N, C-alpha and C positions, 0 to 999 in steps of 0.2 A: 077463754077456757079454764075452770079450777079444776086443780091437780088439789090430791090431797096427799104428795108428796111433799116432803119439808122443805119448807120455804129455803132458801139460798141466802146463808147467814146470820139466819135464824136461830139464837140461843137461849134455853130461859134465861129467865132474870136468877132465879133464886138457884140453888142446888142443895142434895142430900146434904145435912147436915147445919144446913142457917139455921141461925137463933135467928126466930122473925117474932111478932108480935101483931095483934091486928089493928090495922090504921084505920077502919071506917065506922061509924060510927055507929050503934043500937049497946044492946048487951054486955059484947064480947070484945068493945073497947077497948087495945089495953093488956089484952089478953099475952101471954107470954107462950111459945112453943117452936117445935122446930122438923123442918121439912123433914117429912120422910118418905114423899115418894113425890117426884115430877111427874107429869102425865102429858105425851106428844100430844100436838094440835089434834084434835077430832071432825079433822078439814076444816076447819076458823080459823087455825094457825095460831092462835089460841093458849099456851101451855098451865096449866092447870097445879095446884101446887098443894097435894096430902100433909094438913100440919098437927104431926103428934103434941098433948097437949099431958104436964104433972098429971093429971089427974085420971090421964088409962084413955081421954077420949082425941078424935079423930074426925077434923075436916079440911075439907079440898076449899081452895079458894083459888080467887085470878090475883095474879100478878100487882094489882095495885088495890088488891085489898085487905095485902101486909105489906110489911116492912123490914127493912134492917134492925135487929137489938141491937143496941152501939154495945159494945165489950166495957166492962169495967174496967180501968185500971190498975 
């Protein structure tokens, strides 16, 4: 039986404020932004991440589609 409650121990991979880049192939690959919202799972136990970009656009991604942006030293 599948319940819609949060699975025990499941935490989001990214958090609000994390600097990320688009890691999947396509025209957005390498685009950099900031996580502005983390959704709770929608019954499938998968978080989604709303990423805001410097051009003012916002897009939702799965965790495997984005990666942490390395901070420059």
